N, C-alpha and C positions, 0 to 999 in steps of 0.2 A: 110427607114434606121433604123436599129435596135439601140435602146438606148444602149450606151456603158456601163454606170453604172446604175444599177437599184437596189437600196437598199430599201427593203420593210419592214416596221413595225419593225425596229431594236430595240431590247431591250438589255440593258447591266447593270448589277449590280456588284459593288465592295462591300467589307465589309463595311457596314454602309452607303453606298452611292449608289443611283440609278442614273447612269450616263445618260442613254438614255431610253426614254419612247416612244415606237412605232414610231420611227423616219423613215421617208422615204426621199429618195433623188434620183433624176434622172438627169444624165448628158449625153449629146449627144456627138458623135464624133466631134472633132473640137471646142468644147465649153470650155471656161474658166469659171468655176462656183465657186463663192466664198462661203465659209462657215464663217459666222459671228456670234459672240456671246461673252458674258462675259467669263472670266476665270471660268472654271468649268461647262460651258454650255453643254459640250459634243462634241465639234468640233474635238479635237484630238482623242478622243475615236472612233468616227465614222470613221475618216480617217484610224485609225489603224485596224479597223474591215475590211474595204474595202481592205487594204493592207495585210491582213492575219496575222497581229501581234496579234490581239485579236480574240477570238471566241465570236460571238453574243450569248446571252442567248435566244433570240427570233428573228424571222424574217429571211430573207434570202438576199443574195447579188448575183445578176446576172451580168455577164460580157458578153456583146454581146449576151444576151439571155440565156446563160448557167450558171447554179448555180455554185458558187465557191466551195462549199463543206466545209470541215473542215479547221480551221485556220492553215495556214502554209505560212510564209513569203517567203520562198524559192520557194514554188509552185506558189505563187502569182507572184513572179518575173518571173518565166518561162511563165506565162500567159501574161507578158508584163506590170505588175503593178510595178511602182517605187514610193518610198516615201522618202521625205526629212524630217527627224524628227526635232521637235522643239528643243530638248535638245541635238541632235547629237548622232551618233551611231558609230563613228570612234574609231579605236584602236590606242592609242597614240604611241605605240612602233613599229607599222608597218609603212611602207613608204606610201606616197600618192598613188602611183600606186597599192600597195598591198591592200590598203583600197578600192580603186575604183573598183578593180576586185576581191575582196574577194570571194572565193569559185567558181570563174568563170575565173580563169587565163587562158590565151591562151597557148596552148601547141604545141610543135613541135613533131619531131620524137621521138619514144619511150616514149611518154607521159611527157616529160620534159617541165617545164614552159618556155615559150618564153619571157624572161624578156625584151628583146629589143622591141618586138611588144607591150608588155604591157605598157612600158614607152612611146612609140611613140603615142599609142592610148590615153593615159592619157594626154600627152602634147597637143594633138589636142583638147580634150574635154575642157581642161582649157583655151586654146586659144579661143575656141568658146565662153567662158564666159569672155574673155578679160583679162585673168590673166596669168602671166608668173611665173611658179614655177617649181623647179626641182622635177620630179616625184619620185626621190629616197630619197627626204627629209622626215624625220619622222614627222608624224602628231603632235607629242608632241611639236615640235618646231614652230608650226604655231600659228598665232594670231587667236582669235575667228572668225574674218571676213574671214580669209583665210580658216579656217576649214569649215566654212559654204559653201564656194565656192566648196570645195572638196566634201562635202555632195551632192551638186547639181550635180557635175560632175559624182558622183557615180550613181545617179539616171538616168542621161542621157546616161550612158554607156550601158543601156539595150535597146533592141528593143521595144520601149514603145508603149503601147496602152492607158495606164492610168498613169498620174503623179499626185501625191498628195504632195503638198508643204505646210508644216506646219510652219508658221511664217518664210518664207525663207529670208526675208530682215532684220530681227531683228539686225543682226550684219554687214550689208552691207552698203557701202557708196552709195551716190546718183548715182555715175557712175556705180557701180557694180549692183545696183538695176535696173538701166536702161538697162544694158546688159541682165540681167535676163529676164526682160519684153520682150525684143526683141527675146530671145530664146523661151519664152513661146508662143509668137505669131507665130513664125516659126513652132513650134511643133503643135500648134492648126491648122495651115494651112495644115499640113500633116494628120490631122484627130485624133491627140491625144486628149483625154479628160483630162482636167486639173481641179483638185479640189484645190482651192487656199484658205488656211486658213490665215487670217491676221486680226490684230486689227487696221490697218492703213486704214481708210476709203478712203483717197485719192488714195491709190493703187487700191482699188476695183473699184472706179469710172474710173480710168485710164485704167484698164486692163481687167476687167471681163465683161461677157455678162449677167449672171444672178447671183442672190445671194439668198441663203437660210439662214434664221436667226434662231438660236437656243437660247432658254432661259430655264434654269433648265432642260435640257435634252429633251425638246420638241420643235418642229418646230412652230415658231410664225408667219412665213411668208415666201413666195417665191416671189421675185420681179425681173423684168427685170431692170438692172442697169440704162438703159436709161430712165426708166419711174418712178424712185424713186429719193429721195433726202436724204441728210445726216440726217436731223432731223427725218424723218420717220424711217430710219434704226436704229437710236439710240433708238427711242421709242420702236421698236420691240425688241431690245436687252435688255434694262434695265427697260422699263416701265415708264420712266420719262424723262424730258428734262435734257440734260447735256451740259454745255457750257464751253469752254476753253478760258477764257479772262484773261488779266493781272489784277493783284490785284489793285483795285481802290484806296485802302487806302495807304497812305504814311507811311513808317516805319522810325523810327529814328535809324541811325547807330551809333554804339559806337566805341570803340577802335579797332585798327588793331589787330586781334587775330592771324592771320597767314600771313606770308610773305615769298615768294620765290624770291631770287635775282640771276638771271642768272644761274640757276641750270643746271647741265649736268649729264646725266646718260646713260651709254652705253646700247644699241646702238642707241636709238631713240631720246634722249633728248640732245639738244645742246646749249640751252640758253633760259630757260623759266623763266619768271618773272610775279608775280601777287601778289595781296594782297586781304585779305578777312577780313571785319570788323564785329564786333558783330551785329547781326540783319540783315545781308546782305546775299543775294543769288548771288553768282558769278558763271556764267556758262562758262566752257571751251568749245569752239566750234572749229570745224575744221574737215577735212576729216579723215577717218580712216587711221592710219599710221602717223598722225601728231605728235604723242608723248604725247597726253593728258593723257591717262591712265598711261603711264610710268612716266610722271612727278608727278602725284599724288602718285604713288607707291614710288618714290624717297622721296617725302615729308614725307610719312608715315613710312619710314624706311624699306619698303619691297623690295627696290632696292638700291644697293650701289650708293651713291652720289659721282660723279667724280669731280665736280666743283660747284662753287657758294655757296650760303648759305641759310639756312632756319631759320627764326625767329618766335618764339612763344611769343606773348605779348611783342614784342620788344627785346627779348633776343635770342641770337644766340644759336641754338641747333645742336647737332650731334647725331642722333639716331642710335643705334646699331642694331635695329630691330623694328618691329611693337609694341612690348611690351613697348619700351621706348616712342613711340608716344602715346600709350594709357595712360601711366602714366602721360603724359603731357596734357591729356585732348583731344586727337584727336582720332576720330573713322573713319573707312573707310568701306563703303559698296562696295565690288568689283563688277566688270563687270560681271563675270561669277559666278552665284550663285551655279551652279553645281560643278565646279572644285575648287573654292576658297572661297566660302561663307558659304555653308551649309553642314551639315552631313545628307545626304538624308535618311540613314537607321535609324537615331535616331528620336525621337518624337519632337513635337513642343516645349514642355517645355525645353527639353535638349538643343535644338538649341538656344532658347531665352536666356537661362542662361549661355551659354558657355563662354561668355566673362566677366561674373560678378559672378563667383562662390562664391566669398566672401560675396555677398549680400544674398545668399540663404544657407549659411553655418554658422549659428549663434554659433554652438558649435564645429566648426572644421570639421563637416561632413555635406554633402549636405542634406538639409531638403526637402523631396519630396513635402510636403505641401507648403513650402515657394516658391519652384520652380513653382509649379502648380499655385499658387496665382499670382506670377509675370507674368507668361505666360498668364494667363486668363485676366489680365488687358490689355495686349497688343492685345490679340485676340479681346477684346471688343473695344478698342480705334481705332485699325486699321481695324476692321471689317474683320478679317481673317475667311474665310469660312472653318471650320474644326469641325467635330462632337465632338472632344475632344482634349485637350492639349497633350494627350498621343498618338495621331495619328502620325505615321511616316510622316515626311515632304515629303518624296518621293511620298506619296500617294496624295498629294495636287496638285492642278493646278499650272501652272507656275506663275500666278499672285499672288496667295496666298503664294507660296514659296517666292516671292519677298517681300511680306509684312513681312513674318517671318524673312527674312534677315534684313530688316529695324529694326524690333523689337529687334533683337539681339544687334544691335549697339546703339539703343536708350536706352536700358536698362542700358547702361554704363553712360548715361547722360553726353555726351561729350560737351566741349566748342566749338569744331570745328568738323563738320561732312563732310567728303568727300563722295560723292555719285556718283558712276560711272554707267551711264546708268540706272537711277532709274526706268524707266518704260519699259525696254526691255521685250517683250513678255507679256505685260499687257494690258487688255481690257480697253475700254473707261471709264467704270464705276470705275474700280480700279485706272485708271490713274487720274481721277478727285479727288479721295480720296487721292492719294499720293501727288498731287499738293497742296491740302488743308493742308495736314500734314506738308509738307515742309514749307509752308508759316506760319503755326502756330508755328513751331520750330523757324523760323527766328523772328517771332513776340515776342517770349519769350527771344530773345537775342542770340540765337545760331548763329554761323558763318557757312555758308553752301557753299561748293565748289562742283559744280555739273558738271559732264562730260556728255554731251548728243550729239548724232549724229542726233537727231530729231530737225530740225530747228524750227518748230512751238513750240516745247516744250521749246527750249531755249528762244524764244521771249515771251513766256507766263510766264516763271519763273524768268528770269534774272533781277536783279537790275543793274548789269553790265555784259557785254559779253567780255571775253578775248579770242582772236582768236589765234590759233596756226597753224603753217605750218612747215613741215620739222624739227620738234623738237624745234622750236623757237617761242616765242611770237611775233606776227607780227602786233598786233593792239588791241585796246580796244574801245568799244562802250557803251555809256550809254543805259541801257535797254529801257528807254522810247523813245529813238531815233533809236533803232536798227530795221532793216528789213532784210528779207532773202537776198536780193540783196547785201546789204552792207556787211553782214557777209560772203557770198560766195566770194565776190570780194576780201576781205582780205585773206580768206582761200586758194584761188587759185592763188593769185598774184605771189607767189614764187614757185608754184608747177605746173608741167605739168599735165593737166587733159584732158582726152578724152571727146569728145562731148557726152552729155547725150541724148539718143533718146527722142523725144517729147512724153510726156505721154498723147496722145490723147484718148478721150473716146472710149471704145470698141463699135463696130457696133452692 
């Protein structure tokens, strides 16, 4: 049987960065092959070269023994290669169906687009993923999780030979991820070769057959998943031991810095209540759609408050917008760094200083030297991998973009920091650093409200876990007593949830 994907000695360089050094990868028909590595290791770059998005500087890619030729994503699609990008590739002002079949719309007589057929096929693809959405709905109106499902449906709409999934579950619930795994197994059974890029080791052990590990653009190892373990893969990735354990030291909590009392905000928040004290990390847990992010946006003034009240240091406040919340000492790191957090076309220094221009404008004009110095401090403290503070943020890896986003709000020195999905798309090494940073901030007395869909992350970070379902607070658990079963029981008690496929190890 001919190897489905054979990438040989692939090299790729961007300005100031050598992304890949003679990297080779072989994936067989019907194989689910993981690509693992820290942010910036070259995983996404390799996937994009296979999908025709980037041209390799050296080496070649063969599909079923035939060389792909020049980089052309449309041509790769015609060869049966589909890709789900980490940061998304959908057009917000087009409908779901128009995005799924962009450039490939079914036509009827006289070449007119058959919109009914397009909608029906889109509806069937979404149903295969366990999601019910109106195909005519504009993508701009979707949540990040829904948009990710549409990205996957877009890839599945092709007659696939190869499917590249780049962090496909970063915005998905446990249920949605389980359905995706079932689809991957079905495709693999049909002979589709799947390249699966993920930072979540549990997913790799549950789904994949083999794993190729990259570090600094080089292959450090290829392993059969059944014959390796988590510690070995982490060593291949980062060259050191990395452990995710709860903070052994007890912190003293101070005054209540932030309190929400029965807040409501259309259309998802119906009655959320929580408190956060100085020096405390409170995690909001629940399924996607529970209203956690929306509740935080309402507290931050980014979403109109329809009911309830917000108190800062015991005083009732009514924010007209985020600027009022910032003036009150509250910062918020949003869920989507691409759409709501960063200016991807601007450099690191400009992004870090965006919320604190007064600090770098001693004479009323922005001082480039002061901005560079402030950004350089955070590059050093957060270990942001960038050749310069003047490097455009869009050129950085997803994990380093996340660190820049954290730096932007930490530069404000807030009393309360809301962090929505702090490690989305972040590798295990960067994840460990972000956990360390959040604990250090709490240790200095900052009050932290963290939204996370990653239950192990919640259990690692939280001093208290506040669980939401259907827009309401449904329970609270002390962090030392919390476990996954208890959190899920609260999160699903008031919500109808489909059974999640068992994540058995791959054969």
